[in-house]
N, C-alpha and C positions, 0 to 999 in steps of 0.2 A: 532402518536399520541408525541412529545417532552419535551424536561424541558427546563425550561434558569434556570438566576440563578435571585431572583424578585432583584427590582431594588434599593430596603430598602439595603437587605443585599450587593451589587455588591459592593455597595459603600461605606458599612461598612468595609467591606473585604479591597477596594480599599486607604482606609484612616486608616488601621489597629488597627480596630476595632473588624475587627474579620478575621479569617484563615480559608480557605476554604481549605477541607478534604475531601477525598471518604474511603472508606470504601470493604470490596473487599471481599463479601463471598461468600459459595456454597456447595455443595454434601450433606450433613453431615441434613441439616433442621431445626439444631438448634443454632444463633448465638450470641453473644452480642454483645455491639458497645460500652465500655464503655465512660461513661464521669465522665473529670476530678471534684474533687472539687472544692467548689468555682464556677465551668464555668455551660456551658448548651450551648445544639447545638442545631441548626437548621435543619431538612432535607426537601430537597429542590427538593430533585425528584431521582430518578435510572430508574438503566437498569439493566433487567431482560430478561440475559439467560434463558426459560426453559429445564427443564429434558426431557428431548422423543430423544433425537434427535441421530446421528447415523442409525440407528435400519431401520431395511426392514423389512414386514410383504409380503409372497405374496400369496393368495389360491384364490380358482375357485370362480367366478363367483356364486354368489345365489340370489335368489329373494327380488326384493326391496319390501318397503327399507328396510333399514338396518342401525343398529349397525356401527361400526365403531372395527376389531375385538377388540377382549375382551385383547390381550395383550399389547395397545396400548388407549386400552381408559382411564386407568388410568392419562396418560401423559396429556389428553384435557382439562382436569378444576384444574389447578393449582391456588393455594393460599398465599399470601405473605399477615404477619399480625403485627404487630407492640405493642406491651405494654412497657408503658414507668413508669407504675408503680401507674398512675394515671388515665392515659386515653388508647385505644384497638382503634388498625386500623385496623380491614381487608382488603384486595386486594384479587378479585379471576379474576381470567382472561381464555376465553378462550382460547387452545389455535390448532391450525388447522392441523388437519392431512388430507398431500396433498393423490394423490394418480396415478395409471394410471394404462392403464388396454394392450391385447396386446391380440393375439390369434395364437394357436399351435394345430392340432390336430381336429380342430373343438372345441375345446372347448377357451372362452375366461377365461385370466388371469387376479386379480388385483395385483397389489404391493401400497404396502400403508407406507407411513415417517411422522414423526412428524414436523412440521416445523418451530426448535428453534431460528428463528429468531429473535431477544431483543426487546424488547417492553421495552419505555420508559416512564415514569410515570413521571404528576409535584403532587409534593406533599408538608404541610405546615406542620411538625412533631416537635414541642418540647419539649426537656426536659433537666432538671437537674440531672440525674438520668441512668443509664445504661438504652440500650433501651435494650429491649428482641425483638429476629426477628427471623421468625420461617415462614419455606416454606415446604408444604405440596400439596400430590396430592389426588386427589377429586374426587371417585368412582359416590357417588349416592347422591341425594337429593332428602327422600322419600315423597312424597306427602303424610300424615298422615292424615288432614278432607279438604271436600270439604264444602264452602256453597253460598250460593245468597248472595248477601251482600246488605243490606235493604237501602233505605233510610233512611241520617244524614244530620244534617248541614254539616258534612264533605264528604259525598257521594250522591251527588245530582242528580236525576234520569238526563237524555242524556247527563250530561258533564262525569259523572265516572259509576262504574256498579251499585251502588245506581241503584236499582227498575229494573233491566234490565234482572232479573231471571236466565240470566246467573253465572254456578257453577264454586267458583272460587275458585283454593287452597288458603283455608284460615294458615294450618298447615304443615312446610316439614321441615320434619327431618334434620340434617346433624350433624351425627355421629354414637359415640356405639347404639344396640339396644335397649338397658339400660342406662336412665337419658341421651337422644340424647341433641343439641341444638336445640329449636323445637322454628322452625323462623314463625313468625306468624303476618300474616295480616289483617283487610288495616294497623291498628296501635294497638301496646298495652298500646296507654297510651286512655282511655274512653272508654278499650274491652268490659265495659257492651250493651255503644251506639249501637251494632249490632248483644245482644241477640245469640252466640255464645255459652252461656256458660261460666263457669271460663277459667279462664290463666294458662295453669297447671309451673308446677313444674318450670323447662327452659325454659322457656318464653322470648322471645328477638325478638325486633325490628331489629335485622340487619343477615341477608343471612352469614354464617361462618360456615365451616366449625370443632368441633374437632376432638381430635387426638382419633383414633381407627383404628384399621392396617386391619379390612376388608369393615364399611360402611364408617366413617368419614377419616380426616384428618390421612393421610400416609407419614411417610418419602419417600423420595428422593432413595434416599439409603439404606435403606432396604428394597423398592419393585424393584431395578435392583437385589440387592443382591440374589433377590427369582427365579426372571434369567439368573441367576450365575454371576462367579467371574469376568469370562469375563468384563461382561457389566456394574456390578457396576464399578468397574475399568478402563471406558474408559471416556476419557474428555465429546465428545462428548455427550452420553448419561445424565451426571453428571447436573445439573443446575448452573447459577452464577451469583450472584446477587454484585453490587456492588451502595451502595446510595452515592451518594455526597449534603455533608452539609460544614455549618461554626463553627465554633465552638466560642462561645466569651466564656474571662477564666475574667467572672467577676459574679457577680448574674444578673438574670431576672429581668431588669428592670420595673417598673408599671403599665407602659405604652409607646410604639413605635408607634408613629403618623405620 
């Protein structure tokens, strides 16, 4: 997927109503895009180079199916989120781990490495406030409860899992074991319709991880440091994120049609 400048924003840039800007960040995991007073920004795309590049793990063949070697599993799921002070926008990316095999002394050896090719994404995030950008690695998404979805007016039989009898994940925990973000399905709205009991304290209708060093969102630089300073300081092993946005040096108009 690629991004492009939305037509209206492109016209505003050409007419001098807005300025095209980029904001390049990376490595640490926490950044803030400043927004000047009496102005607003519209982020319309980003290029994300995931963490985990430049490393290779070699091991002997094990019985299939198998998970990626533990040291690389943290890099396979990476989250970018934007907080504007009023709205929160999380984006989770799966990152490919590639591999190849060879034989020697009657033994098969496997080699694994993270494909940190840049990922382009189109977004549309508007803010008059500074925007907080959080990037991290996710290892676990723990299924806490499973239920069969009943037939309701929103989950009709035959078209959805409603009434199918199949047991599906209805609560998945992202984050620390104590007070994790609890992703609830099918929907937190009118949750009583499904007869699954009360919503937990940290229920949310979106799937995203919250910070935790073992089960939730982990800073990329922190994890690389746990592997050694050589990995922490390797540019290829760190993530980089480039935002593309328009800066308007005016207050947000009530309507932009």
